[in-house]
C-alpha positions in Angstrom: -25.0 11.8 20.1 -22.9 11.1 23.2 -19.2 11.8 23.0 -16.7 9.4 24.6 -13.2 10.3 25.7 -10.3 8.1 24.7 -8.8 5.9 27.4 -5.6 5.3 25.5 -4.0 8.5 24.2 -1.1 7.7 22.0 -0.9 5.2 19.1 0.5 4.3 15.2 1.8 1.9 12.5 1.4 -0.6 9.7 1.7 -4.4 9.8 4.3 -6.5 8.0 2.1 -8.1 5.4 1.0 -11.6 6.7 1.5 -13.7 3.6 5.1 -12.4 3.1 5.9 -12.8 6.7 4.7 -16.4 6.9 6.8 -17.4 3.8 9.8 -15.5 5.0 9.7 -17.3 8.4 9.7 -20.6 6.5 12.5 -19.7 4.2 14.8 -17.9 6.6 15.4 -18.3 10.3 12.8 -17.6 12.9 10.8 -17.9 16.1 12.1 -16.2 19.2 10.5 -14.1 21.9 12.0 -10.7 22.9 11.1 -7.7 25.1 10.3 -4.6 23.2 12.6 -1.6 23.9 11.1 1.6 25.2 11.8 5.3 24.5 9.5 6.8 27.2 12.4 7.2 29.7 14.2 9.5 27.3 11.2 11.6 26.5 9.8 11.9 30.0 13.0 12.8 31.9 14.8 16.1 32.3 13.7 19.7 31.9 13.7 21.5 28.5 15.6 24.8 28.1 14.4 27.2 25.4 17.0 28.2 22.8 18.8 31.4 23.9 20.0 31.9 20.3 19.2 30.4 16.9 20.6 26.9 16.0 21.6 25.7 12.6 21.6 21.9 12.0 23.6 20.0 9.5 24.2 16.2 9.3 27.6 14.6 9.9 28.8 11.1 9.0 27.6 8.5 11.5 26.8 4.9 12.0 23.7 4.0 14.2 22.0 0.9 15.3 18.2 1.4 15.4 15.0 -0.2 16.6 11.6 0.8 15.2 8.5 -0.4 17.0 5.0 -0.5 15.5 2.0 -1.3 17.7 -1.6 -1.6 16.8 -4.6 -2.1 19.0 -8.3 -2.1 18.2 -11.0 -2.3 20.8 -14.8 -1.8 21.0 -17.4 -1.9 23.7 -19.5 -4.6 22.0 -19.9 -7.7 24.3 -21.0 -11.0 23.0 -23.1 -13.5 24.9 -20.0 -15.7 25.6 -17.5 -12.9 26.5 -18.0 -10.5 29.4 -15.4 -8.0 28.3 -14.3 -6.6 25.0 -11.2 -8.3 23.5 -8.6 -6.1 21.8 -7.2 -6.9 18.4 -3.7 -5.9 17.4 -0.1 -6.7 16.7 3.5 -5.7 17.6 6.2 -5.4 15.1 9.9 -4.5 15.7 12.4 -3.8 13.0 16.1 -3.7 13.9 19.1 -2.7 11.8 21.7 -0.1 11.0 21.9 3.3 9.4 25.2 4.6 8.1 26.0 8.0 6.5 29.4 8.4 4.7 30.7 11.5 2.9 30.1 12.0 -0.8 30.8 14.8 -3.3 27.4 16.5 -2.7 26.8 15.6 0.9 26.2 12.2 2.4 25.6 8.6 1.2 23.0 6.9 3.4 22.4 3.2 3.8 19.6 1.7 5.8 19.7 -2.1 6.5 16.8 -3.9 8.2 18.6 -7.0 9.6 15.9 -8.4 11.9 12.1 -8.3 12.1 9.8 -9.5 14.9 6.0 -9.7 14.6 4.1 -10.7 17.7 7.3 -12.1 19.2 8.1 -14.3 16.1 11.6 -13.4 14.8 12.6 -13.3 11.1 16.2 -12.8 10.0 18.9 -14.1 7.6 22.4 -15.1 8.6 24.1 -13.6 5.5 21.8 -10.9 4.1 19.7 -8.0 5.2 16.0 -8.3 4.9 15.8 -5.0 3.1 18.3 -2.3 2.2 17.6 1.4 1.3 20.3 3.6 -0.2 19.9 7.4 -0.9 21.9 10.6 -1.1 21.3 13.8 0.8 22.9 17.2 1.2 23.9 18.2 4.7 20.4 19.5 5.4 18.8 16.1 4.7 17.3 16.6 1.2 16.9 13.1 -0.2 17.6 12.0 -3.8 18.6 8.9 -5.9 16.6 6.3 -4.0 17.6 2.7 -4.5 15.9 -0.1 -2.5 16.8 -3.8 -2.6 15.7 -7.0 -0.9 18.9 -9.0 -0.3 17.3 -11.8 1.8 14.8 -12.4 -1.0 16.9 -11.7 -4.1 20.2 -13.1 -3.1 18.7 -16.4 -1.9 16.2 -16.9 -4.7 13.2 -16.5 -2.4 11.9 -13.6 -4.6 10.5 -16.2 -7.1 7.8 -17.1 -4.5 6.5 -13.5 -4.5 4.6 -11.5 -7.1 6.0 -8.2 -8.4 3.3 -6.4 -6.5 4.3 -8.1 -3.3 8.0 -7.2 -3.8 7.1 -3.6 -4.6 5.1 -3.5 -1.4 8.2 -4.6 0.6 10.2 -1.8 -1.0 7.5 0.7 -0.2 7.7 -0.4 3.5 11.4 0.2 3.5 11.0 3.7 2.2 8.3 4.5 4.8 10.7 3.2 7.5 13.5 5.4 6.2 11.1 8.4 6.3 10.4 7.7 10.0 14.0 7.1 10.9 16.4 9.5 9.1 17.1 12.0 7.8 14.7 14.8 8.1 15.1 17.9 6.0 16.2 20.9 8.0 15.6 24.5 6.8 17.2 26.4 9.8 18.4 28.3 11.6 15.7 27.7 14.3 14.5 29.3 17.4 12.1 27.9 20.0 8.6 27.7 18.4 9.9 27.5 14.8 9.0 24.7 12.6 11.9 22.2 12.7 10.6 19.5 10.3 7.5 18.1 8.6 6.9 14.3 8.9 4.7 12.0 6.8 2.0 10.1 8.6 2.2 7.0 6.3 -0.1 4.9 8.5 -3.1 7.3 8.4 -4.8 6.3 5.1 -4.8 2.6 6.1 -6.1 3.4 9.6 -9.0 5.5 8.2 -9.8 2.7 5.7 -9.8 0.1 8.4 -12.3 2.1 10.3 -14.5 2.5 7.2 -13.7 6.2 6.6 -13.1 7.3 3.0 -12.0 10.7 2.0 -13.8 12.9 4.5 -10.9 14.1 6.6 -9.0 15.4 3.5 -12.1 17.6 2.7 -12.0 19.0 6.3 -8.2 19.5 6.5 -5.9 19.2 3.4 -2.5 17.8 4.3 -3.9 15.7 7.1 -1.3 13.0 6.5 1.6 15.4 7.3 2.5 16.8 10.7 4.7 19.8 11.5 7.1 19.5 14.5 8.2 22.7 16.2 11.3 23.3 18.3 10.8 23.1 22.1 14.4 23.5 23.2 17.4 21.7 24.6 17.5 18.7 27.0 20.4 16.7 28.4 20.6 13.0 27.8 23.5 10.7 28.7 25.9 13.6 28.7 24.8 14.9 25.3 22.7 17.9 24.4 19.7 17.0 22.4 17.1 19.2 20.6 13.4 18.4 21.3 10.7 19.0 18.7 7.0 18.1 18.9 3.7 18.5 17.1 0.1 17.5 17.5 -3.2 17.7 15.7 -6.8 16.9 16.8 -9.9 17.0 14.7 -13.5 15.8 15.1 -15.8 15.1 12.1 -19.0 13.2 11.2 -19.7 10.7 8.5 -23.1 9.3 7.2 -24.5 5.8 6.4 -24.5 5.0 9.3 -24.2 8.4 11.1 -20.9 8.3 13.1 -18.8 10.7 15.0 -15.0 10.5 14.8 -12.2 12.0 16.8 -8.6 11.8 15.6 -5.5 12.8 17.6 -2.0 12.8 16.2 1.0 13.4 18.4 4.7 13.2 17.6 8.0 14.0 19.3 11.6 13.8 17.9 14.9 14.4 19.6 18.1 15.2 17.7 21.8 15.2 18.8 23.3 18.7 18.8 26.7 17.5 17.7 25.8 15.5 14.6 22.1 16.4 13.9 21.5 12.6 13.9 18.3 11.4 15.7 18.3 10.0 19.2 14.7 8.9 19.7 11.1 9.7 18.6 7.5 8.6 18.4 4.4 9.1 16.3 1.1 8.2 17.9 -2.4 8.1 16.4 -5.7 7.7 18.3 -8.9 7.3 16.3 -12.3 6.9 18.0 -15.6 6.3 16.3 -18.9 6.6 18.0 -22.3 5.4 16.8 -25.2 5.6 19.3 -23.8 3.7 22.3 -21.2 1.8 20.3 -17.6 3.0 20.5 -14.7 1.7 18.5 -11.1 2.7 19.3 -8.0 2.2 17.0 -4.6 3.0 18.3 -1.5 3.1 16.0 1.8 3.7 17.6 5.3 4.0 16.2 8.4 4.5 18.4 12.1 4.4 17.4 15.5 4.8 19.0 19.2 4.6 18.2 22.6 4.2 19.7 26.0 4.8 18.1 27.2 1.6 16.5 30.7 0.3 17.5 
């Protein structure tokens, strides 16, 4: 069986469910085009300096504006009689909003508000209410507890009556997954270069495997495949601030039967953290899955990227 190398290296994500999106666009406000922000310039510039001494991270109160990008692209080398080149399938989704951490008796009260959503350039928002809101508590190391998730734009406007309980539960699940990507991570420091800084959940992986017709096999090969450990690389300067860089990657190859197929999965992630507040600066999680069957190759790329700036 011939092996094919991936042409696109870094992917990840999960679509905003189409039925809910269509209804929400009708009920709320919508329809605008925008340019997706990028984080590559942060991650690709500047040298990294290894830690000369251990660093201990603890969260401080903050208020951040965020964007969270999900991109999916699927391609194959099958060519129909009418089409000379393979056509990619995919979507782009951008969530925007705010994250705020305020002091509490045990640590910090966190609030995550998604105020705007764009899917393939179509914008969804509400003038008076957040689309989704997540609240939770943490200690200063980032251990989460007391989750509460609400859907103000659905519940406060009465739009929730158009949705089934299962659908509304799915929207809340999306919000929790978004919060897991964004903030906070649980720190177990102090850390040195090479130490594990944090462990992230790869929420999109089960859906990606299912979409490609793969059921259960990767877990047999490697338990905990849907988690990725990020290790400390060192310090980098960004916009006058000192930020800590952590990264991780995993790559496996495996076969499945009926029909016999070969699969190659690569997961790569990077996160940067502000030294002064331990709050995030930017990050990405990319997945690349390639399936080969005889001369047929199918590629699925899932990519999530996120970034922040201090809210005024």
